[in-house]
C-alpha positions in Angstrom: -28.0 89.7 -19.7 -29.0 86.4 -21.3 -29.0 84.9 -24.6 -30.7 87.0 -27.7 -31.6 85.8 -31.0 -31.9 88.2 -33.9 -33.9 87.6 -36.3 -34.2 90.1 -39.9 -34.8 90.0 -43.8 -33.6 92.8 -45.4 -34.3 93.9 -49.2 -31.9 96.7 -49.6 -29.0 96.0 -46.8 -30.8 99.0 -44.7 -32.3 96.6 -42.2 -28.7 94.8 -41.9 -27.3 97.7 -41.2 -29.7 98.2 -38.0 -29.4 94.9 -36.9 -25.4 95.2 -36.7 -25.8 98.6 -34.7 -28.2 97.0 -32.4 -26.3 93.8 -31.9 -23.3 95.9 -31.3 -25.7 97.9 -28.3 -26.7 94.8 -27.0 -22.7 93.1 -27.1 -21.9 95.8 -25.2 -23.5 93.8 -22.2 -21.6 90.4 -22.2 -22.5 87.6 -19.9 -20.7 84.6 -17.5 -21.0 81.8 -20.2 -21.1 78.1 -18.5 -18.2 76.0 -19.7 -16.1 78.5 -20.9 -14.2 79.3 -17.3 -15.1 81.6 -14.4 -14.4 84.8 -15.8 -15.0 84.3 -19.6 -17.7 86.3 -21.4 -19.9 85.6 -24.7 -22.1 87.7 -26.7 -25.4 88.5 -25.9 -26.9 88.1 -29.5 -27.0 85.5 -32.3 -28.2 86.7 -35.9 -29.9 84.8 -38.3 -31.6 86.6 -41.6 -34.7 84.6 -42.9 -35.3 85.1 -46.6 -38.2 84.2 -49.0 -38.3 82.1 -52.0 -39.5 84.6 -53.7 -37.2 87.4 -54.5 -38.1 91.1 -53.9 -35.2 92.9 -56.1 -35.1 95.0 -58.9 -37.6 97.1 -59.6 -40.6 94.3 -60.3 -39.4 93.2 -57.0 -40.2 96.4 -55.3 -43.4 97.0 -56.9 -44.2 93.2 -56.5 -43.5 94.0 -52.9 -45.5 97.0 -52.5 -48.6 95.0 -54.2 -48.4 92.1 -52.1 -47.8 94.0 -48.7 -51.3 96.0 -49.4 -52.5 92.7 -49.4 -51.4 91.6 -46.2 -50.1 88.6 -48.1 -47.5 85.9 -46.9 -44.8 84.1 -48.7 -42.9 81.0 -48.3 -39.3 81.2 -46.6 -36.3 79.0 -47.1 -35.2 77.4 -44.6 -33.6 78.3 -41.2 -32.1 76.6 -38.3 -32.6 77.6 -34.7 -34.6 76.7 -31.5 -36.2 79.6 -29.7 -36.2 77.7 -26.7 -32.4 78.5 -26.9 -33.0 82.2 -26.5 -34.4 84.3 -23.9 -35.7 86.8 -25.9 -36.1 87.3 -29.9 -35.7 90.8 -31.8 -37.8 90.2 -35.2 -36.0 93.2 -37.4 -37.8 94.1 -40.8 -38.4 96.5 -43.1 -41.9 98.2 -43.8 -43.3 98.6 -46.8 -46.2 101.3 -47.7 -46.4 101.8 -43.7 -47.4 97.9 -43.3 -44.9 95.1 -42.4 -43.1 93.4 -45.1 -44.4 90.2 -46.7 -41.1 88.4 -45.9 -41.6 89.7 -41.8 -45.2 89.2 -41.7 -44.2 85.6 -42.9 -41.7 85.0 -40.7 -44.0 86.4 -37.6 -46.9 83.8 -38.5 -44.5 80.6 -38.9 -43.1 81.5 -35.0 -46.0 82.6 -33.5 -46.6 81.9 -29.6 -43.1 80.7 -29.7 -41.0 83.8 -28.2 -41.3 84.3 -25.1 -39.4 87.7 -24.6 -39.7 89.5 -27.7 -38.9 93.0 -29.7 -39.4 94.8 -33.0 -37.3 96.8 -34.8 -38.7 98.1 -38.4 -36.2 100.0 -40.7 -38.1 102.6 -42.7 -37.3 104.9 -45.3 -39.0 107.7 -44.0 -38.2 109.1 -40.2 -41.1 110.0 -38.4 -43.6 107.5 -39.8 -46.1 106.4 -37.8 -45.7 102.6 -37.6 -48.2 102.0 -35.0 -50.6 99.7 -36.8 -47.1 98.0 -38.2 -46.5 96.8 -34.0 -49.9 96.4 -33.6 -50.2 94.0 -36.5 -47.1 92.1 -35.2 -48.6 92.2 -31.7 -51.6 90.7 -33.0 -49.6 87.6 -35.3 -47.4 86.7 -32.3 -49.9 86.9 -29.6 -48.1 89.1 -27.4 -47.1 92.7 -26.9 -43.3 93.4 -27.8 -41.0 94.3 -25.0 -39.3 96.7 -27.1 -40.4 98.8 -30.3 -38.5 100.9 -32.6 -38.7 102.3 -35.7 -35.3 103.6 -37.5 -35.0 105.2 -40.9 -31.6 104.9 -42.3 -29.5 108.3 -41.9 -32.4 109.6 -39.6 -31.1 112.1 -37.0 -30.1 110.8 -33.6 -29.9 107.0 -35.2 -27.6 105.5 -32.5 -29.5 107.6 -29.5 -33.2 105.6 -31.2 -31.1 102.5 -31.5 -29.9 103.0 -27.9 -33.8 103.7 -26.3 -35.2 100.6 -28.4 -32.1 98.6 -26.6 -32.4 99.7 -23.5 -35.8 97.9 -22.6 -34.2 94.9 -23.9 -31.1 95.4 -21.5 -33.5 96.1 -18.5 -35.5 93.1 -18.9 -32.7 90.5 -19.6 -30.8 91.7 -17.1 -33.4 90.7 -14.2 
């Protein structure tokens, strides 16, 4: 397994919970790390949370979020520090609002388009079994390529862990090559 970055946004901490589960699944697959000794192992995932300068908390934030999402808007993000060149893959995680990419997720993808060679997308949603193919297609159009894995998981959904493992399987396979 190679080095993976999980970049995420969360409004209500649902995505953070999903990210921790994904990282736990991927970090079960450790890699030898140069400079740490022959038998030393390091976690496969680093996490970075990107945040918008404009907050979406509370009822007014929720209403603004839905309005801006329906208009496919982007927003300014706070500064984040990492270099895509240090990672073999990037997993983008974020919520869907009204069946579409959330404004912060769309904004982040717009800023980093064409940078990650290998990427995956996992969306947190409030409705299980929601068809989010359009959201995946929008993300692929922004990034400029198809994701190596796509998943959408609702908090508390049936088979949550199994769905996360299913999402992670192609990443583990691709990164193990």
